[in-house]
N, C-alpha and C positions, 0 to 999 in steps of 0.2 A: 582577632586575626589568627592565622595558622602558619606554622612552619612549612615552608615550601619543600623542605627536605624529607620530613617524617610525617607531616600532616597533623601534628599536635597543636591543640588550641593554646595560645599564649596571650599575655597582656601586651598592649601596644607599646607600653613603656619599657619592655624588656628588650635588651639588645641581642641576647643569645637565647636559643631554644633550650629550656631546662631539661628536655628529654634527650636530644642528640648533640647539643652544644653548637649547632650550626648557627652562623650569624643571620639575623633577621633583617628583612627589608622593611622600610616604612610602610604604613598603610597605603599611602598614595602610590608608592612604587609597586607594591603587591597588587593593588587594584589595576594599575596600568598593565602589569605583567599578565594578570588574569584576562584582561581584555584582549591582549595580543594572543594569548594561548587559546582563548575561546574560538578563534578562527581555525585552530589546529587541534581538534579533539582527538584523543587517543583512539586507535582502532580497537575493534572487539578482541582481536588476538592479543593486543597489548594489555587490555584490561584483564583478560583471562590469565595471562602470564603473571601479572602483578598479584592477583588474588590467589592463585595457586601456589606461588612461591617456587623456589628452585628445586624442591624435592619432588621427583617423579613428574616434572612439569610436562614433558613431552607425552607421557602416558595419558594424563588427564586432558591435555590440550587436544589430542587426537579424538578422544571420546566426546569432548564438549563440542567440537566442530561437527561431529557426526550428529549429535543431538540437535544442534542449530539447524542442520540441513534436513534431517528426517524425523525429528521429534524424539522424545525420551523413549528408550527401550531397555529391556532387561539385559545387563551385561555382568558377567561374573567378576568378582573382586576378592582375591584370596585373603588379604589382610583382614577384611571385614568378616571373613568366615572363621578365622582362627581366633582373633581378638577383637570382636566388634565394638565393645565399649571403649577399649583403648583407642581404636581407630577413630571413633567419633570425637573423643577428646583431643587426639593428636591433630585432627583436621579442624579443630576449634568449633565443632558442631556440638556444643556443650548441652543444649537442650535435648538433643537426640540421645546423647550418652546418659544423661540423668534419667530420662524416661525408660531407657533400656534397663538400667539398674533397678529402678523402682517398680517397673511393671514386668519386664522380661524375666528376670530371675525368679520372682514369686510364681509367675505363671508356669515356668518350666518345672519348678519344684512341685506344684500341685498336680500337673499332668503326669510327672514321673511317679509320684506316690499313688495316684489313681490307677495308672497302668500296672503298677506292681501289685496292688492289693485287690483289684476288681476281678470277679469271677466271670463277668459278662464279656464274651469275646468281642462284641461290637463296641463296647466302651473301651476296651484295651486297644482295639484297632484305631478308634477315633483319637485316643490319646497319643498313640504312636504317630499317626498322621499329623496331628497338630505339633508334636515335638519336632518332626522332620521339617515342617513348614517354618517353625520358629528358627530352626538352624539355617534354613536356606534363604529366609527373607533378607537378612542384612547383606550377604554377599551379592545377591541378585539385584538388590535395589540401591546398593551403596553408590555406584557411579551417578545414577540419576538424582539421588538425594544430595550428593555433593554438588552436582551441577546446579540444582535449584538453590542451594545455599550460596554458592558463588554468585549466581544471578541476582539474588537478593542483596548481597553486599555491593555489587556493581551499581544496582539501582540506587542504593543509599548514597554511594559516593557521588553519583551524578546529581542527585538532588541537593547535596551539600555544596557542591562547587562545580563551576563549569571549567575551571582551570585544569589543564592537562596534568601538570606536576602534582597538584593537590590531590586529584583523583587517584593517580597511581600511588602516591605516598600513603594515602588513607587505606587503599586496598592492600598494600604491602603490610601495613600495620595490623589491620583487622583480619586479613586472610593468612595464607601460608600455613605453617605448622607450629605446634607448641613445643619448644625446647624442654620445658619443664616435664611435660608428659613423656617425652622421649627419654629423658634421664630417668624418670621414675620407672618406666617400663624395663629398661636395661638393669636398673638396680634390683627390681623384683626378680628378674631372670637370674641374676648373679646370686641373690639371696636364696632362691629356690635350689640352685645347684649346690651351694654351700650347705644348705639344710639337708639335702639328700646325702651328701658325702658324710656329714656329721652323724646322721641317723644310721648310715651303714657302718661307720666306725663304732658307734655305740652298740649296735646289734652284735657286731663281731666281738666286742669287748665283753658284753654280757654273756655271750655263749662261752667265751673263754673262762669267765669267772664261774659260770655254772659247772663247766668241766672240772675246774680246780676244786670247787666245792664237793662235787661227787667223788673225786679222788680222795678228798679228805675224810669221807664217811665210808669208804670201803670199796670203791670201784677199782678194778685192776688197772695198773699204770701202763701196761704194755700188752701187746697181742702177738700171737705167733704169726709166722708167714702164712699168707692166704693158701698156699698149696699144701700145707701140712694139716690134713683133716683131723688126724688123731690128736695132734697138739691143740688144734683149735677147739675141738670138743672138750678136751681136758681143761682148757682155759675158760670156756664158757661155764663148766661146772664149778671151777674155782671162783669165777666172778660171782656166780649165784651164791656160793657159800659165804664169800666175803661180804656181799651186800646184806645178808641176813646174820652176820656176825654181831651178836648183841653187845659184846665188849667194845669192839671198834665203834659201833654206832653210839653206844652210851658215852664213850670218851668224847666223841665229836659233839654230842648233845650237851654234855656237861660243860664244854667249852663255849657254849652259846650258839652253836650252829642251828638256826631255826628249822632248816629243812631236815636235819638229823633228828631234832626233837619231835617233829610231827611224824616222821617216818617211824621212830621208835614207838611212839604212841600207837601207830597203826599196827606195828608188829605185836604189841601186847594185846591190842583189841582183838586181833584175829588169830593169835597163837602162831605167828609165823617166826620160827627160829627161837622162840621163847615160849614158856608156858603161858597160856591165855590168862590175862590178869586185867580186868576192867579198871580196877583202882589205879594201877600203874599207868595204864593207857591214859586215864584222865589226868594224872600228874604231868605227863609229858605234853599232852595237848594243852594243858594250862600254861606251861612254860612258853610254848610257842605262841599261844594266844596272847599272852601278856607282852610279847614283843611286837604285837600288831599283825600277826600272820592271819589273814582272813579265813583261809581254809581251816586252820586250827580253831579259830573262834567258832566257826560253824560246827565243827566236830564237838567242841565243848558244849555248845548249845544243845546239840542232839543228846549228849549224855545226860544233861540235866532234864531234858524233856522226857527221856525214857527211864531215868533212874538207874542207868547202867554204870556202875562204878562209883556213883555218888547218890545221896538221898535225892529222890525226885523233887525238883524245884522248878516249876514252869515259869516263874517270874525271872529266875536267873537264866533259864533257857532263852527267854525273850531278850534279855539284856545282851547275851553273847551273840544271838542271831542278829540283833540290831547293829552291833559293832561291825560284824562282817558285812552285813547288808549295806551299811553306809559307805563301805569301801568298794561297793559294786559287785560283791560276790553273789552270783545269780542264784545258787542253791540256797544260800542264807536268806536272800530276798524272798524266794518261794516259801521257805520254811516259816519266815516271819509272817507272810501273808496268811498261811494256814493257821497260825496261832490266833490271828485276828478273826478269821472265819469261825474258829471253834470257841473263841473266848477263853483260851488257855493262857494264863500268865498275864493277860491284859483284858480289859473290857471288850466284849464282842463289838467289832466295828467293821462292817462290810466295805465302807468307803476306803479305809486304810488298807484292808486286805486287797482290794482291787488295785490300789496304788502300787503295792509291793509286787503283786503278781505281774502287773504290767511292766514294771522295771525289769523283772527277771525274764519275762516273755520276750521283750524287745532284744534281749541278749541271746535269744535262741534256746532258752531253757524249756524243754518239752513239757515237764510237769506243770510249770507255771503257765505255759500256753494252754494246756488242757484246763487248768483251774480258771484262767481268765475267760476262756470260752464258756465254761459252766456259769460264771457270774453274768455274762451277757445273756446266756440262754434263759436264766432264771430271774434276771432283773435284780441281782444282788449287788448293791453298792454302785450300780450304774443302771440307766434305763435299759429295759429289755430290748435286745437287738439281735434277731436271729441271723441276720447277714454277717454281723461281726462275730457272732458265736461260731458260725460255720467256718469262717476264715481262720480263726484261731484253732479250732479243732483240726482243720486241715493241716495247718503248719505242724502241730504236735503229732498228728497221725503220720505225716510223711517222715518224721524222725523216729517212728517206731513205737510211739506211745499206744499201748493196747487199749487203754480206757478211751483215749481220743479216737482211735479207729472205730471202736464200738459206738461211741456217740455220733461220729460222722456217718456211720451206717444208719443210725436212727434218723438223722436229719434228712438223708437221701430218701429213706423209706417214707417219711411223713411229709416231705416237701417243705421242710423248715429252712428258710434262708437260702434255698437252692431249689431248682425244679425237681420234682419227684422223679426218682430213677431207681427202680427196684434192683436192677442189675448191679449198679454201683453200690447199693446198700448191701447186697449179698457179698460183694467182693470185699468190702471193708469188714463185715462180720467175720468172714473167713480169715482175713489177715490178722484180726485181733485174736481169734480163738487159736490159731496155729502157733501163737507165741507161748501157749501153755500157761498163761496167767490165770490163776485160780479165781481171782476176783472178777475178771472178764468172763470166764466161763460161767460163774454164778450169775452175773448180770444177763448173759445170753440165755441162760436157763429161765430166768424170771421173765424175759421178753417172750420166749416161746410159750411159757405157761400162761401168760396173761394176754398174748396177742399184741403186745406193744411193739410196733415197728416191723413186725413179721407176722405171717399167718400163724394163728394159734395151733400149737402142736405139742401135746403133753409128752409124747414119746421122745421128741427131740429135747424137750425141757429136761426130762429124766436123764438123758445121756449127758447133757452139759452139767447137770448137778452132780452126776456120778464122777465125771472127770475132775471137777473141783473138789469134791468130797475125798477122793482118793489121794489128793495132795494135802489133805488135812485141814481144809477150810471148814470151820465149825458151822457157819451159816448154811453152807451147801450141804453138809452132813445132816443138819436139821431138816432142810427142805427135802432131801432124799428120803429121810425117815417118814415125813408126811406123805410122800407119794407112795411109798410101800404100804403105809397104814391105810390109805384111802383107795389104793389100786388105781391111781391116776398115772397113765403112761407106762404102767408095768403091772404085772399080776400082783394082787394083794398078798402081802407076806408080813405077818405080824412079827415074826422072829427077826427078819431083816430090818423092819422098822425099829424094833427095840435096839438092835445092834448099832444102828446109825445114830439114834437118839442118844445112846450111851456115850458114843465117841464124842459127840458135840458137847454133851453135858460135862464130860470130864475136862473140857477146855473152858468151862465156866459159861457156856452159852445158855442164857436164861430161858428162852422159848423151848429149847431142847430139854432142859431140866424140868420144865412144866409138863411137857409131853411125856417124859419118862415117868414122872410122878403119877400121871393119869394111868399109865399102863400098869404100874405097880398097884395102884389103888383098885383097879378093876381086874387085875390078873390077866392082862392081854399080852400074849407073847412071853410071859414070865409068870412064875409062881406069885400069887397075890401076897403083897407085903405092904400094909397100910402105914406102918411105922416108917418104912423106907420112903413111901410116897410123901408122907408129911415132911420128912427131912428135905426131900428134893423141892417140894413146893415152897418151903420156908426159905431155902437158899435162893430160889428164883425170885421170890417175893422181895427179898432184901435188895435185889438189883432193880426193883421197880416194875417187874413184870405183872401187869394188871390181872391176867388170867390166873397166875399163880397166887396172887393176893386173894382173889375170890375163892379159889380151890382150897386155900389154906384154912378157910373158915370151917370146912368140913372136919378138920382135925380137932377142933375144940368142941364139937357136938357130941 
């Protein structure tokens, strides 16, 4: 039997409803009551009111009556637009709410990511259209979905009982709104407001602490009036002097101020306000690094990698890079990835290199983005994927990475990962070269000399080699010497060839040392000196230059 007040199923021997406490009628009395009520079934409006509940009853009733008369149509519903999943659960449409969470959110995430990363305009437009559709579907269909839900509940209540009171009681219980969801919604709103206030207060407190910390290491405590220009300029010069005051900085550093320690290390490393001293720079970087400062750990890793201020130790470089990288320091992550690519301080491992490059690249680190693109382009540590290579080169190039701009130009020129477009290729080449990066100028020279990605043009190759060589780039100097020696892209000139080979050789460039040895051996562009030639060949051979190794055999004959 059922409670006539709330519709709850109860045992016949129970005198009161365990749910609402209402006194129960006997089975005979209830059956007789149901027989009497069967002749007075509730109207459709009464059924709708019972299943809707008191919240916004007139709003839904008006729309349900319209659906009854004209059929279901699309009607806008604001709550379902702003918080669709909450609205589903609030109106006890639990299955719809669960499906929206399990399917709707992942689909929105995939479409957003695709629209953000795709280079195909049609794909982007399609994703945007689908995202707009996903946003509009709940509010447009909410009223008709709720109408269908209520109709289903009404049909169930009619099938269960013909009694008027039982039908209405059951609809009131199964329909209406969820108080639990309502409480949860407002609790989340209040929590969000409190979190925002606390975050703002924390941010202000952090800024205040940073200001106090800066004052402690030498920033001026007061400023002149805005209108006093002379005083303001004097104060700015005073601030600059105080910031680079090594004594004040050292006192703060010795008291354990980690920012002062790393700043003092930077001063010694760059000779700012103190004599340049790599060993002292390392000392202060180490103190900050041992306190867990990620930037200092990265600096310390670089000193070990380069042997600047400490004996070169690539294993220790990897150790400090890793400590900083595990704290999320993007530059350290990129540096660690490069160590894995080169096999320096760790066994060579392209997969781990890719992992660290990716972490740094996702934080917007341009060098890591360029390196990640290179790994996709060459299939190193990941399956070869020209489309992804193009995307990462583009991200790095847009941040000003000259090497990425050059690589992006090559991909446009060859149609790799993107439709071929020589105009865009030329634009990216120009942007890369205009930065004056000697390595990029060298690469562009090689491209023009070999016809890779651009029409072969030895004169242009010579110009780019010359620009890089004049900046002291040893490989470019050696290439320039070869072009003078062969007369490629420029009039043959042995004396100029000798001069450029000599500049590169003095920097330890093995191919240039081999070429210079050949010129001394044959007396080309210089007075013949075979003893000098043998010395140069021997030096180049010790670096593993195969031609020098072969040429060096003439010295023993």
